[in-house]
Backbone of each chain as ProteinMPNN parsed JSONL, in Angstrom:
{"seq_chain_A": "XXXXXXXXXXXXXXXXXXXXXXXXXXXXXXXXXXXXXXXXXXXXXXXXXXXXXXXXXXXXXXXXXXXXXXXXXXXXXXXXXXXXXXXXXXXXXXXXXXXXXXXXXXXXXX", "coords_chain_A": {"N_chain_A": [[96.949, 126.801, 124.104], [96.807, 127.293, 120.132], [94.318, 129.429, 118.371], [92.319, 128.916, 115.96], [89.788, 130.5, 114.059], [86.501, 130.255, 112.542], [83.889, 131.582, 110.465], [81.052, 130.015, 111.092], [79.124, 129.343, 109.46], [78.755, 130.872, 105.715], [77.193, 132.737, 102.999], [76.163, 132.89, 99.747], [75.041, 134.386, 96.362], [74.823, 133.292, 93.341], [77.675, 133.424, 90.895], [78.809, 136.108, 92.683], [80.925, 137.226, 94.886], [82.504, 135.414, 97.297], [84.155, 135.468, 100.959], [85.696, 133.914, 102.85], [86.548, 134.137, 106.053], [89.4, 133.408, 108.392], [90.476, 133.758, 111.936], [93.17, 134.307, 114.229], [95.539, 134.909, 116.571], [97.903, 137.292, 115.771], [97.759, 136.024, 113.542], [98.972, 136.432, 110.877], [101.52, 136.3, 110.787], [101.861, 133.54, 110.529], [101.911, 130.853, 107.856], [99.556, 130.523, 106.489], [96.869, 127.685, 105.245], [94.661, 126.293, 103.5], [91.576, 123.662, 102.991], [88.807, 122.79, 101.141], [86.285, 120.863, 101.324], [83.441, 118.779, 100.411], [80.758, 117.386, 100.939], [80.864, 113.88, 101.924], [83.203, 113.707, 100.843], [87.067, 113.425, 100.85], [88.688, 115.826, 102.441], [90.065, 118.331, 100.425], [93.282, 120.228, 98.984], [93.044, 123.687, 98.519], [94.256, 126.35, 98.702], [97.372, 126.927, 99.477], [100.873, 128.611, 101.659], [99.162, 130.849, 102.09], [98.735, 132.055, 100.298], [98.495, 130.876, 97.602], [97.88, 128.768, 94.649], [97.296, 125.228, 94.097], [97.802, 122.748, 91.508], [95.166, 122.736, 88.688], [93.72, 123.822, 90.356], [90.787, 126.334, 90.079], [91.64, 129.747, 88.823], [90.077, 131.765, 90.524], [89.694, 130.939, 92.812], [91.242, 132.229, 95.998], [93.897, 133.926, 98.016], [94.85, 135.334, 101.101], [96.744, 137.043, 103.749], [96.739, 138.456, 106.517], [97.856, 140.558, 109.678], [95.522, 139.713, 112.088], [94.052, 138.548, 110.591], [93.259, 135.745, 108.222], [92.006, 135.433, 105.066], [89.937, 133.37, 102.605], [88.944, 133.993, 99.384], [86.352, 133.783, 97.308], [85.78, 134.094, 94.003], [83.091, 134.548, 91.376], [81.369, 132.824, 92.108], [80.003, 129.18, 92.034], [77.624, 126.863, 91.416], [78.879, 124.591, 92.244], [80.967, 124.907, 94.264], [79.761, 124.444, 96.593], [80.37, 123.651, 100.088], [81.979, 122.717, 103.014], [84.763, 124.929, 103.905], [88.053, 124.632, 105.582], [90.482, 126.51, 107.489], [94.388, 125.853, 108.281], [96.661, 125.646, 110.323], [100.583, 125.448, 111.161], [100.832, 125.348, 114.316], [103.52, 126.34, 116.869], [104.095, 127.583, 119.103], [103.934, 126.173, 121.277], [105.066, 123.831, 124.101], [105.489, 121.458, 122.508], [104.659, 121.049, 119.039], [102.423, 121.556, 116.755], [99.852, 120.749, 114.163], [96.976, 123.05, 113.381], [93.411, 123.248, 112.873], [91.197, 125.302, 111.809], [87.336, 125.713, 112.979], [85.653, 124.891, 110.448], [83.776, 126.353, 107.929], [80.952, 126.675, 106.223], [79.815, 126.662, 102.974], [77.338, 128.486, 101.162], [75.477, 128.128, 98.599], [73.219, 130.11, 96.922]], "CA_chain_A": [[97.045, 126.47, 122.47], [96.626, 128.255, 119.473], [93.169, 128.832, 118.093], [91.612, 129.352, 114.151], [88.085, 131.199, 114.117], [85.857, 130.771, 111.079], [82.366, 131.581, 111.013], [79.892, 128.571, 110.841], [78.256, 129.681, 107.378], [78.995, 131.713, 104.891], [75.835, 132.605, 102.172], [76.71, 133.629, 98.299], [74.747, 133.831, 95.138], [76.304, 132.048, 92.101], [78.449, 134.02, 90.68], [79.003, 136.909, 93.352], [82.19, 137.073, 95.739], [82.757, 134.847, 98.868], [84.72, 135.75, 101.785], [85.573, 132.979, 104.036], [87.342, 134.477, 106.869], [90.502, 132.39, 109.623], [91.126, 134.479, 112.925], [93.868, 134.1, 114.982], [96.018, 135.743, 116.855], [98.841, 137.284, 114.486], [98.331, 134.946, 112.085], [99.71, 137.315, 109.77], [102.77, 135.871, 110.89], [102.292, 132.023, 109.87], [101.262, 130.276, 106.987], [98.307, 129.688, 106.291], [96.499, 126.75, 104.303], [93.173, 125.973, 102.918], [91.505, 122.76, 102.448], [87.676, 122.18, 101.043], [84.848, 119.01, 101.5], [82.599, 118.376, 99.692], [79.843, 116.115, 101.663], [81.022, 112.872, 101.452], [84.285, 113.232, 100.332], [88.211, 113.767, 101.264], [89.601, 117.526, 102.093], [91.27, 118.493, 99.011], [94.101, 121.63, 99.197], [92.717, 124.918, 97.21], [95.444, 127.392, 98.81], [98.846, 127.159, 100.428], [101.169, 129.22, 101.848], [98.348, 132.064, 102.476], [97.65, 132.549, 98.496], [99.576, 129.858, 96.563], [96.888, 127.61, 94.487], [97.779, 123.957, 93.808], [97.735, 122.89, 89.863], [94.07, 122.052, 88.853], [92.473, 124.821, 91.382], [90.901, 127.457, 89.397], [92.117, 131.127, 89.687], [88.167, 132.218, 90.919], [90.064, 131.008, 94.676], [92.095, 133.295, 96.117], [93.645, 133.823, 99.721], [95.403, 136.688, 102.059], [96.842, 136.615, 105.286], [97.818, 139.688, 107.419], [97.106, 141.076, 111.045], [94.68, 138.345, 112.942], [93.134, 137.495, 109.92], [93.474, 135.213, 106.785], [90.727, 135.286, 104.132], [89.503, 132.739, 101.555], [88.035, 134.642, 98.859], [86.049, 132.341, 95.875], [85.018, 135.273, 92.903], [81.798, 134.348, 90.905], [81.113, 131.39, 92.766], [79.312, 128.818, 90.997], [76.774, 125.75, 92.566], [79.688, 123.232, 92.623], [81.809, 125.136, 95.319], [79.55, 124.771, 98.102], [81.095, 123.281, 100.648], [82.843, 122.939, 104.06], [86.345, 124.788, 104.372], [89.128, 124.746, 106.585], [91.882, 126.81, 107.783], [94.959, 125.188, 109.013], [98.648, 126.596, 110.081], [101.398, 125.11, 112.154], [101.344, 126.132, 116.056], [105.252, 125.614, 117.628], [103.984, 128.052, 119.811], [103.921, 125.855, 122.875], [106.183, 122.767, 124.187], [105.412, 120.443, 121.548], [104.555, 121.352, 118.275], [101.19, 120.669, 116.522], [98.918, 121.1, 113.898], [95.79, 123.128, 114.459], [92.484, 123.476, 111.959], [89.429, 126.178, 112.044], [86.427, 124.931, 112.865], [85.082, 125.11, 109.698], [83.204, 127.43, 107.094], [79.952, 125.931, 105.63], [79.629, 127.993, 102.057], [76.355, 127.774, 100.884], [75.357, 129.134, 97.023], [72.24, 130.297, 97.704]], "C_chain_A": [[96.771, 127.017, 121.63], [95.097, 127.772, 118.246], [92.352, 129.787, 116.912], [90.256, 129.447, 114.495], [87.634, 131.629, 113.233], [84.045, 130.802, 111.492], [81.737, 130.588, 110.539], [79.504, 128.979, 109.717], [78.898, 131.091, 106.555], [77.761, 131.65, 103.41], [76.428, 132.792, 100.827], [75.542, 133.727, 97.434], [75.25, 133.748, 94.226], [76.586, 134.001, 91.81], [78.844, 136.022, 91.183], [80.461, 136.474, 94.287], [82.008, 136.195, 97.003], [83.856, 134.802, 99.902], [84.65, 134.956, 102.859], [87.083, 133.396, 104.982], [88.324, 133.514, 107.713], [90.978, 133.821, 110.229], [92.075, 133.867, 113.5], [94.749, 135.495, 115.065], [97.59, 136.019, 115.81], [98.885, 136.03, 113.806], [98.838, 135.59, 111.076], [101.604, 136.432, 109.688], [103.038, 134.547, 110.661], [101.362, 132.063, 108.557], [100.192, 129.638, 107.102], [97.673, 128.552, 104.903], [94.93, 126.947, 104.469], [92.544, 125.135, 102.318], [89.422, 123.17, 101.975], [87.399, 120.635, 101.001], [84.139, 119.175, 101.326], [81.96, 117.118, 100.459], [80.457, 114.615, 100.948], [82.501, 112.507, 100.912], [85.807, 113.828, 101.455], [88.468, 115.005, 101.345], [90.236, 117.153, 100.557], [91.873, 120.365, 99.61], [93.212, 122.381, 97.94], [93.832, 126.281, 97.404], [96.41, 126.936, 99.56], [99.689, 128.156, 100.747], [100.584, 130.551, 101.701], [97.832, 132.267, 101.097], [98.402, 132.001, 97.38], [98.164, 128.967, 95.703], [97.606, 126.233, 93.667], [97.384, 124.022, 92.1], [96.122, 122.23, 89.788], [92.85, 123.028, 89.541], [92.667, 126.038, 90.39], [91.217, 128.594, 90.307], [91.06, 131.704, 90.528], [88.91, 132.167, 92.757], [91.582, 131.692, 94.4], [92.949, 133.156, 97.624], [94.681, 134.806, 100.06], [95.593, 136.514, 103.299], [97.491, 138.115, 105.92], [97.035, 139.986, 108.957], [96.887, 139.581, 111.826], [93.725, 138.131, 112.188], [93.59, 136.719, 108.715], [91.956, 135.124, 106.157], [90.858, 134.407, 102.642], [88.665, 133.558, 100.37], [88.158, 133.674, 97.062], [85.461, 133.562, 94.765], [84.35, 134.403, 92.016], [82.023, 132.745, 91.059], [79.88, 130.843, 91.603], [78.973, 127.566, 92.075], [78.145, 124.788, 93.043], [80.885, 123.434, 93.697], [81.02, 125.21, 96.672], [79.824, 123.237, 98.495], [81.558, 123.305, 101.767], [84.342, 123.666, 103.33], [86.814, 125.04, 105.31], [90.263, 125.523, 105.941], [92.751, 125.919, 108.533], [96.142, 126.082, 108.892], [99.324, 125.317, 111.416], [101.342, 125.873, 113.535], [102.632, 125.328, 116.599], [104.823, 126.877, 118.907], [104.096, 127.774, 121.629], [105.294, 124.557, 122.727], [106.34, 122.086, 122.793], [104.62, 121.426, 120.449], [103.029, 120.521, 117.342], [100.433, 121.67, 115.34], [97.613, 121.807, 114.097], [94.637, 123.711, 112.883], [91.24, 124.746, 112.486], [88.413, 125.517, 112.075], [85.579, 124.367, 111.682], [83.992, 125.997, 109.033], [82.188, 126.665, 106.406], [79.653, 127.215, 104.729], [78.111, 127.205, 100.965], [75.496, 128.62, 99.542], [74.062, 129.487, 97.041], [71.203, 129.979, 95.493]], "O_chain_A": [[96.045, 127.874, 122.134], [94.811, 126.737, 117.645], [91.936, 130.944, 116.979], [89.646, 128.592, 115.138], [87.825, 132.761, 112.789], [83.33, 130.299, 112.358], [81.96, 130.299, 109.363], [80.18, 128.386, 108.876], [79.406, 132.102, 107.041], [77.532, 130.566, 102.874], [77.646, 132.859, 100.987], [74.731, 132.902, 97.854], [76.393, 134.202, 94.181], [76.122, 135.081, 92.178], [79.06, 136.933, 90.384], [80.901, 135.326, 94.225], [81.086, 136.567, 97.73], [84.646, 133.893, 99.646], [83.802, 135.098, 103.74], [88.25, 133.096, 104.73], [87.774, 132.414, 107.664], [91.553, 134.727, 109.626], [91.983, 132.646, 113.371], [94.82, 136.509, 114.371], [98.209, 135.11, 115.258], [99.809, 135.246, 113.588], [99.213, 134.803, 110.206], [102.426, 136.181, 108.807], [104.21, 134.183, 110.566], [100.474, 132.856, 108.243], [99.901, 128.56, 107.62], [98.059, 128.695, 103.743], [94.256, 127.556, 105.3], [92.551, 125.287, 101.096], [88.874, 123.939, 102.766], [88.068, 119.635, 100.741], [83.62, 119.975, 102.105], [82.542, 116.039, 100.573], [80.48, 114.349, 99.746], [82.906, 111.38, 100.626], [85.679, 114.45, 102.51], [88.526, 115.551, 100.244], [90.648, 116.177, 99.93], [91.303, 121.257, 100.239], [92.837, 121.917, 96.863], [94.16, 127.039, 96.492], [95.974, 126.411, 100.585], [99.375, 129.079, 99.995], [101.3, 131.441, 101.242], [96.677, 132.597, 100.827], [98.836, 132.628, 96.413], [97.38, 128.501, 96.53], [98.374, 126.37, 92.714], [96.854, 124.974, 91.527], [95.778, 121.379, 90.607], [91.63, 123.03, 89.376], [93.684, 126.591, 89.971], [91.206, 128.723, 91.531], [91.572, 132.258, 91.501], [88.734, 133.004, 93.643], [92.445, 131.759, 93.525], [92.596, 132.233, 98.358], [95.444, 135.095, 99.138], [94.784, 135.912, 104.006], [98.591, 138.615, 105.686], [95.879, 139.672, 109.243], [97.692, 138.683, 112.072], [92.659, 137.663, 112.586], [94.531, 137.282, 108.155], [90.954, 134.779, 106.783], [91.665, 134.685, 101.755], [87.481, 133.697, 100.676], [88.998, 133.255, 96.266], [84.289, 133.811, 95.049], [84.975, 133.369, 91.778], [82.593, 131.866, 90.413], [79.193, 131.457, 90.786], [79.591, 127.265, 93.096], [78.264, 124.369, 94.194], [81.641, 122.517, 94.022], [81.419, 125.831, 97.657], [79.69, 122.179, 97.88], [81.785, 124.51, 101.867], [84.94, 123.105, 102.412], [86.177, 125.712, 106.121], [90.804, 125.492, 104.836], [92.227, 125.197, 109.381], [96.54, 126.849, 108.016], [98.717, 124.621, 112.23], [101.854, 126.984, 113.679], [102.763, 124.111, 116.731], [105.686, 126.845, 119.783], [104.23, 128.477, 122.63], [106.105, 124.361, 121.822], [107.339, 122.255, 122.094], [104.029, 122.431, 120.843], [102.727, 119.328, 117.321], [100.362, 122.897, 115.41], [96.935, 121.3, 114.991], [95.086, 124.451, 112.009], [90.626, 124.78, 113.552], [88.335, 124.609, 111.246], [84.83, 123.417, 111.912], [83.185, 126.407, 109.867], [82.736, 125.722, 105.834], [79.372, 128.34, 105.145], [77.922, 126.132, 100.392], [74.966, 129.715, 99.733], [73.609, 128.416, 97.446], [69.978, 130.026, 95.373]]}, "seq_chain_B": "XXXXXXXXXXXXXXXXXXXXXXXXXXXXXXXXXXXXXXXXXXXXXXXXXXXXXXXXXXXXXXXXXXXXXXXXXXXXXXXXXXXXXXXXXXXXXXXXXXXXXXXXXXXXXXXXXXXXXXXXX", "coords_chain_B": {"N_chain_B": [[100.07, 109.255, 89.416], [99.193, 110.144, 92.506], [98.262, 108.088, 95.512], [96.462, 107.49, 98.435], [95.592, 104.954, 100.824], [93.429, 103.76, 103.077], [93.336, 101.699, 105.839], [91.457, 99.031, 108.362], [89.913, 100.076, 109.843], [87.113, 99.683, 112.603], [84.429, 98.305, 114.162], [85.094, 98.44, 117.429], [85.14, 97.411, 121.562], [85.277, 100.141, 123.937], [88.243, 101.074, 125.316], [89.517, 99.223, 124.387], [91.908, 97.902, 121.616], [93.571, 99.12, 118.036], [94.733, 98.6, 115.157], [95.329, 101.356, 112.316], [96.273, 100.896, 108.744], [98.097, 102.553, 105.935], [98.12, 102.406, 102.533], [100.519, 103.839, 100.47], [101.093, 105.357, 97.366], [102.807, 106.485, 94.353], [104.267, 108.398, 94.699], [107.504, 109.72, 96.002], [107.668, 107.589, 98.833], [109.793, 108.008, 100.818], [110.116, 110.503, 100.894], [108.771, 111.907, 102.475], [106.911, 113.791, 104.953], [104.591, 112.056, 106.828], [100.659, 111.948, 107.863], [97.817, 111.497, 110.794], [94.902, 112.291, 110.296], [91.799, 113.276, 111.675], [88.189, 113.105, 111.67], [85.544, 113.318, 113.257], [81.869, 112.204, 113.315], [79.967, 114.298, 111.879], [81.595, 116.48, 112.451], [84.182, 118.94, 112.781], [87.249, 118.477, 111.278], [90.542, 117.373, 112.819], [94.114, 117.135, 113.353], [95.76, 114.6, 113.973], [98.219, 113.11, 114.573], [101.61, 113.243, 113.699], [104.358, 112.269, 111.683], [108.083, 111.857, 111.074], [109.762, 111.859, 107.956], [111.734, 110.084, 107.845], [110.936, 108.436, 109.823], [111.935, 109.619, 112.31], [111.315, 111.506, 113.784], [108.167, 112.291, 115.635], [104.697, 113.499, 116.623], [102.609, 114.662, 118.056], [98.531, 114.863, 118.637], [97.367, 116.639, 122.046], [95.135, 115.102, 122.548], [95.017, 112.166, 121.733], [97.702, 111.615, 123.061], [99.805, 109.256, 124.315], [98.745, 107.045, 124.085], [97.828, 106.484, 121.517], [99.904, 105.278, 118.732], [102.341, 106.738, 115.798], [103.717, 105.091, 113.168], [106.126, 104.36, 110.593], [106.715, 102.229, 107.73], [109.278, 102.593, 105.618], [110.421, 101.124, 103.485], [107.93, 99.112, 102.344], [106.646, 101.426, 101.985], [104.164, 102.076, 104.044], [101.864, 103.541, 106.405], [101.385, 103.747, 109.612], [99.053, 103.339, 112.424], [98.895, 103.098, 115.53], [96.423, 102.168, 117.71], [95.324, 102.248, 121.047], [93.615, 101.944, 124.075], [91.02, 102.71, 123.447], [88.729, 105.254, 123.49], [84.945, 106.466, 123.341], [85.131, 108.863, 122.491], [87.149, 108.782, 120.132], [85.726, 107.878, 118.0], [85.534, 108.33, 114.874], [86.378, 109.219, 111.34], [89.136, 108.26, 109.737], [91.622, 110.013, 108.281], [94.502, 109.298, 106.311], [97.434, 111.515, 105.216], [99.552, 113.123, 103.113], [102.243, 114.702, 104.148], [103.744, 118.087, 103.092], [105.707, 120.746, 102.581], [108.268, 122.489, 104.994], [107.307, 122.076, 108.37], [107.758, 125.563, 110.589], [105.587, 125.88, 107.96], [104.27, 123.519, 107.126], [101.904, 121.695, 105.112], [98.987, 119.466, 103.796], [99.118, 118.232, 100.984], [97.778, 116.091, 99.986], [95.17, 113.286, 100.109], [94.08, 110.708, 101.972], [91.037, 108.27, 101.351], [89.482, 108.002, 103.438], [89.132, 105.865, 106.733], [87.078, 103.93, 109.006], [86.766, 104.523, 112.494], [84.927, 103.2, 115.341], [83.867, 103.252, 118.347], [82.76, 101.676, 120.313], [80.05, 100.005, 123.08]], "CA_chain_B": [[98.856, 109.743, 90.479], [99.664, 110.181, 94.3], [96.829, 107.137, 95.951], [96.395, 106.873, 99.739], [94.379, 104.02, 100.866], [93.627, 103.555, 104.47], [92.335, 100.433, 106.054], [91.891, 99.0, 109.276], [88.676, 100.512, 110.698], [86.391, 98.587, 112.869], [83.806, 98.831, 115.584], [85.713, 98.438, 118.662], [85.042, 98.691, 122.259], [85.994, 100.757, 124.986], [89.398, 100.303, 126.245], [90.489, 98.263, 123.176], [93.309, 98.757, 120.52], [93.34, 98.926, 117.001], [96.128, 99.39, 114.132], [95.082, 101.92, 111.489], [97.642, 101.162, 107.508], [97.678, 103.717, 105.017], [99.418, 101.962, 101.445], [100.888, 104.908, 99.53], [101.68, 105.006, 96.141], [102.541, 107.546, 93.316], [105.206, 109.032, 94.866], [108.261, 109.141, 96.635], [107.183, 107.792, 100.149], [110.03, 108.232, 101.868], [110.957, 111.744, 100.856], [107.72, 113.255, 103.032], [106.419, 113.508, 106.215], [102.976, 111.53, 106.675], [100.014, 112.641, 108.99], [97.347, 111.032, 110.762], [93.769, 113.167, 110.543], [90.241, 112.232, 111.698], [86.795, 113.591, 111.411], [84.314, 112.742, 114.424], [80.953, 112.49, 112.8], [79.185, 115.936, 111.596], [82.425, 117.698, 112.972], [85.346, 119.292, 111.82], [88.522, 118.193, 111.152], [91.223, 117.475, 114.036], [95.076, 116.717, 113.288], [96.132, 113.316, 114.926], [99.702, 112.504, 114.245], [103.011, 113.535, 112.11], [105.887, 111.547, 111.546], [108.733, 112.534, 109.847], [110.351, 111.326, 106.492], [112.432, 108.801, 108.285], [110.677, 107.918, 111.584], [112.994, 109.881, 113.619], [110.646, 112.592, 114.835], [106.403, 112.036, 115.587], [104.057, 114.813, 117.148], [100.664, 114.273, 118.767], [97.989, 115.901, 119.448], [96.667, 116.157, 123.167], [93.803, 114.242, 122.724], [95.878, 111.233, 121.751], [99.075, 111.45, 123.685], [100.206, 108.443, 125.42], [97.627, 106.311, 123.563], [98.032, 106.474, 120.133], [101.44, 105.416, 118.224], [102.414, 106.541, 115.116], [104.788, 104.468, 112.647], [105.952, 103.873, 108.999], [107.616, 101.042, 106.675], [109.398, 103.026, 104.136], [110.513, 100.047, 102.45], [106.819, 98.93, 102.266], [105.325, 102.367, 101.566], [102.971, 102.413, 104.671], [101.939, 104.323, 107.749], [100.122, 103.179, 110.675], [98.541, 103.996, 113.515], [98.326, 101.988, 116.481], [95.371, 103.095, 119.311], [95.104, 101.757, 122.938], [92.917, 102.336, 125.453], [90.336, 103.645, 123.148], [87.411, 106.139, 124.188], [84.219, 106.882, 122.644], [85.287, 110.23, 121.495], [88.002, 108.446, 119.578], [84.929, 107.763, 116.978], [85.746, 109.011, 113.729], [86.684, 108.259, 109.971], [90.507, 108.981, 109.881], [92.446, 110.159, 107.079], [95.907, 109.459, 106.409], [97.491, 112.64, 104.563], [100.881, 113.543, 103.044], [102.368, 116.169, 103.968], [104.252, 119.066, 102.098], [106.165, 121.556, 103.265], [108.446, 121.838, 106.191], [107.038, 123.002, 109.864], [106.461, 125.828, 110.499], [104.802, 125.742, 106.603], [103.553, 122.5, 106.831], [100.707, 121.556, 104.542], [98.376, 118.777, 103.508], [98.584, 118.313, 99.662], [97.101, 114.496, 99.536], [94.567, 112.983, 101.056], [93.614, 109.468, 101.773], [89.092, 108.803, 101.39], [89.273, 107.391, 105.04], [88.841, 104.783, 107.345], [85.44, 104.657, 110.381], [86.689, 103.315, 113.774], [83.581, 103.214, 115.684], [84.406, 102.939, 119.49], [81.329, 101.38, 121.339], [80.043, 98.627, 123.558]], "C_chain_B": [[99.398, 109.099, 92.067], [97.946, 109.276, 94.623], [97.579, 107.564, 97.375], [95.698, 106.321, 100.088], [94.319, 103.526, 101.93], [92.665, 102.379, 104.602], [92.331, 100.052, 107.459], [90.658, 99.023, 110.32], [87.817, 99.646, 110.686], [85.205, 99.01, 113.527], [85.145, 98.319, 116.521], [85.015, 98.898, 120.051], [86.021, 99.147, 123.272], [87.067, 100.246, 125.381], [90.105, 99.708, 124.948], [91.49, 98.852, 122.386], [92.598, 98.011, 119.211], [94.691, 99.328, 116.069], [95.579, 99.931, 112.738], [96.709, 101.227, 110.358], [97.063, 101.609, 106.985], [98.887, 102.975, 104.057], [99.219, 103.345, 100.897], [101.404, 104.335, 98.208], [101.519, 106.415, 95.096], [103.349, 108.831, 93.754], [106.063, 108.482, 95.884], [108.39, 108.693, 98.143], [108.2, 108.299, 101.045], [111.202, 109.375, 102.285], [109.669, 112.717, 101.896], [107.106, 112.422, 104.351], [104.821, 112.955, 106.551], [102.296, 112.402, 108.019], [98.275, 111.628, 109.256], [96.123, 112.518, 110.836], [92.775, 112.735, 110.775], [89.105, 113.494, 111.913], [85.717, 112.915, 112.24], [82.708, 112.987, 113.155], [79.948, 114.034, 112.891], [80.096, 117.015, 111.974], [83.878, 117.983, 112.28], [86.542, 118.377, 111.496], [89.757, 118.484, 112.461], [92.904, 116.939, 113.57], [95.382, 115.45, 114.664], [97.42, 113.071, 115.749], [100.363, 113.151, 113.734], [103.974, 112.348, 112.285], [106.536, 111.867, 110.5], [109.305, 111.701, 108.559], [111.051, 109.742, 107.148], [111.817, 107.78, 109.841], [111.116, 108.884, 112.758], [112.278, 110.916, 114.656], [108.861, 112.119, 114.354], [106.155, 112.964, 116.813], [102.842, 114.172, 117.227], [100.127, 115.471, 119.128], [97.765, 115.717, 121.209], [95.687, 115.094, 123.421], [94.054, 112.745, 123.072], [96.856, 110.696, 122.725], [99.123, 110.593, 124.247], [99.403, 107.484, 125.187], [98.063, 106.179, 122.257], [99.731, 106.262, 119.188], [101.559, 105.663, 117.058], [103.628, 106.008, 114.087], [104.704, 104.438, 110.994], [106.81, 102.442, 109.02], [107.921, 101.547, 105.391], [109.803, 102.095, 103.272], [109.053, 99.057, 102.39], [105.668, 100.067, 101.682], [104.1, 102.654, 101.947], [103.145, 102.809, 105.77], [101.414, 103.787, 108.216], [99.867, 104.071, 111.593], [98.218, 103.178, 114.733], [97.803, 102.816, 117.798], [95.33, 102.193, 119.992], [94.312, 102.948, 123.354], [91.491, 103.814, 124.758], [88.741, 104.403, 123.835], [86.473, 106.317, 122.904], [84.14, 108.03, 121.778], [86.419, 109.996, 120.325], [87.022, 108.164, 117.983], [84.826, 108.926, 116.031], [86.53, 107.864, 112.509], [87.878, 109.33, 110.09], [91.193, 108.498, 108.594], [94.265, 109.822, 107.461], [95.966, 110.548, 105.101], [98.715, 112.668, 104.231], [100.967, 114.66, 103.185], [103.672, 116.742, 103.09], [104.937, 119.993, 103.107], [107.112, 121.159, 104.357], [107.993, 122.672, 107.633], [108.256, 124.62, 109.718], [105.275, 126.13, 109.346], [103.949, 124.781, 106.234], [102.344, 122.411, 106.516], [100.304, 119.808, 104.512], [98.684, 118.55, 101.76], [97.631, 116.786, 99.278], [96.294, 113.953, 100.55], [93.769, 111.634, 100.894], [91.655, 109.536, 101.588], [88.68, 108.363, 103.147], [88.847, 106.379, 105.158], [88.029, 104.923, 108.947], [86.262, 103.978, 110.907], [85.467, 104.23, 114.501], [84.238, 102.936, 117.324], [82.949, 102.726, 119.908], [80.892, 100.386, 121.646], [78.894, 98.234, 122.857]], "O_chain_B": [[99.805, 108.014, 92.482], [96.85, 109.622, 94.182], [98.763, 107.868, 97.523], [94.606, 106.854, 99.889], [95.171, 102.651, 102.087], [91.677, 102.078, 103.933], [93.201, 100.661, 108.081], [90.458, 98.283, 111.283], [87.475, 98.937, 109.739], [84.954, 100.211, 113.435], [86.125, 97.812, 115.975], [84.476, 99.996, 120.191], [87.17, 98.75, 123.463], [87.09, 99.088, 125.8], [91.304, 99.874, 124.72], [91.87, 100.022, 122.434], [91.773, 97.106, 119.084], [95.48, 100.237, 116.327], [95.336, 99.048, 111.915], [97.838, 101.085, 110.828], [95.833, 101.556, 107.019], [100.071, 102.862, 104.377], [98.14, 103.935, 100.83], [101.945, 103.25, 97.992], [100.545, 107.163, 95.015], [103.18, 109.974, 93.33], [105.884, 107.444, 96.521], [109.19, 109.352, 98.806], [107.826, 108.97, 102.006], [112.18, 109.474, 103.025], [109.687, 113.944, 102.003], [106.914, 111.247, 104.661], [103.921, 113.786, 106.421], [102.857, 113.132, 108.836], [97.644, 111.162, 108.307], [96.452, 113.59, 111.345], [92.507, 111.686, 110.188], [89.361, 114.638, 112.288], [85.08, 111.966, 111.781], [82.668, 113.887, 112.316], [79.421, 114.574, 113.864], [79.761, 118.199, 111.935], [84.465, 117.309, 111.434], [86.226, 117.195, 111.638], [89.876, 119.592, 112.984], [92.705, 115.741, 113.37], [95.225, 115.526, 115.882], [97.643, 112.91, 116.949], [99.758, 113.969, 113.042], [104.056, 111.659, 113.302], [106.104, 112.114, 109.374], [108.89, 110.543, 108.58], [110.762, 108.59, 106.822], [112.239, 106.84, 110.514], [110.678, 108.859, 113.908], [112.516, 111.115, 115.847], [108.43, 111.767, 113.256], [106.949, 113.209, 117.722], [102.283, 113.325, 116.53], [100.574, 116.518, 119.596], [98.018, 114.599, 121.657], [95.572, 114.389, 124.423], [93.656, 112.134, 124.063], [96.844, 109.537, 123.14], [98.338, 110.737, 125.184], [99.194, 106.824, 126.205], [99.034, 105.423, 122.201], [100.538, 107.189, 119.121], [100.848, 104.831, 116.494], [104.663, 106.651, 114.262], [103.693, 104.473, 110.292], [107.339, 101.819, 109.941], [107.33, 101.282, 104.344], [109.472, 102.309, 102.105], [109.43, 97.885, 102.405], [104.539, 99.925, 101.214], [103.179, 103.122, 101.278], [104.219, 102.662, 106.354], [100.673, 103.042, 107.575], [100.258, 105.235, 111.672], [97.13, 102.602, 114.773], [98.334, 103.635, 118.549], [95.29, 101.091, 119.445], [94.29, 104.163, 123.16], [91.161, 104.94, 125.13], [87.922, 103.859, 124.576], [86.895, 106.333, 121.748], [83.458, 108.23, 120.772], [86.634, 110.949, 119.575], [87.627, 108.253, 116.914], [84.306, 110.03, 116.19], [86.953, 106.708, 112.516], [87.858, 110.533, 110.353], [91.34, 107.404, 108.05], [94.954, 110.034, 108.459], [95.105, 110.628, 104.225], [99.377, 112.155, 105.133], [100.271, 115.564, 102.722], [104.464, 115.997, 102.515], [104.707, 119.95, 104.315], [107.11, 120.009, 104.797], [108.38, 123.82, 107.849], [109.242, 124.715, 108.987], [104.175, 126.554, 109.702], [103.086, 124.884, 105.361], [101.501, 122.872, 107.285], [101.04, 118.968, 105.031], [97.75, 119.233, 101.341], [96.919, 116.659, 98.282], [96.591, 114.076, 101.738], [92.989, 111.415, 99.967], [91.036, 110.596, 101.675], [87.616, 108.52, 103.746], [88.266, 105.753, 104.271], [88.293, 105.759, 109.812], [86.709, 102.972, 110.358], [85.156, 105.411, 114.344], [85.28, 102.281, 117.311], [82.095, 103.607, 119.808], [81.056, 99.481, 120.827], [78.475, 97.081, 122.955]]}, "name": "protein", "num_of_chains": 2, "seq": "XXXXXXXXXXXXXXXXXXXXXXXXXXXXXXXXXXXXXXXXXXXXXXXXXXXXXXXXXXXXXXXXXXXXXXXXXXXXXXXXXXXXXXXXXXXXXXXXXXXXXXXXXXXXXXXXXXXXXXXXXXXXXXXXXXXXXXXXXXXXXXXXXXXXXXXXXXXXXXXXXXXXXXXXXXXXXXXXXXXXXXXXXXXXXXXXXXXXXXXXXXXXXXXXXXXXXXXXXXXXXXXXXXXXXXX"}
């Protein structure tokens, strides 16, 4: 089955740029989606189709995907961005398709 | 406004059964695939199951295949998850999620607040 690898944690100072990676075999050939989950809350979609932002998501959130790594970039990080972030793809490589999530990355704002 | 409201989560003994429900509103329910996603306490997200807009296609994670059954009633704007032969490792918060896009580009654009299932003796 397809595996997505995320760093367990990323720390960044307010106002700086955070980059959260999601590694997978030839992930650049897949569509990657990103979710933000704050403590005690349901996940919220922040990026879909690698780099598209849903309405209401700040432009500070952006995404890219190439080769074996997809990246969620958060510019001008704010305290309110502190959350867990998950990447997600659809895996159709096996005999039955499935949704795959990365293990999640905890973003800490210093 | 899209709303997804899950219900049915309780404490159940190992080997027992449970049926979760999700009431949907604010969108044309029978236009979209729907999913169940779970999250064990302190752990990450795990996809559980998908059902197509008309119920004609269903998919399951290997961890639940043969034990869980997803279904929907478009006349009631409702999604269900029948859970049988429950195990301790099925303990989790179960989210109902609205699908968007089509495989292999599918994603979840709205999530409910979840219902807690605890499997314990």
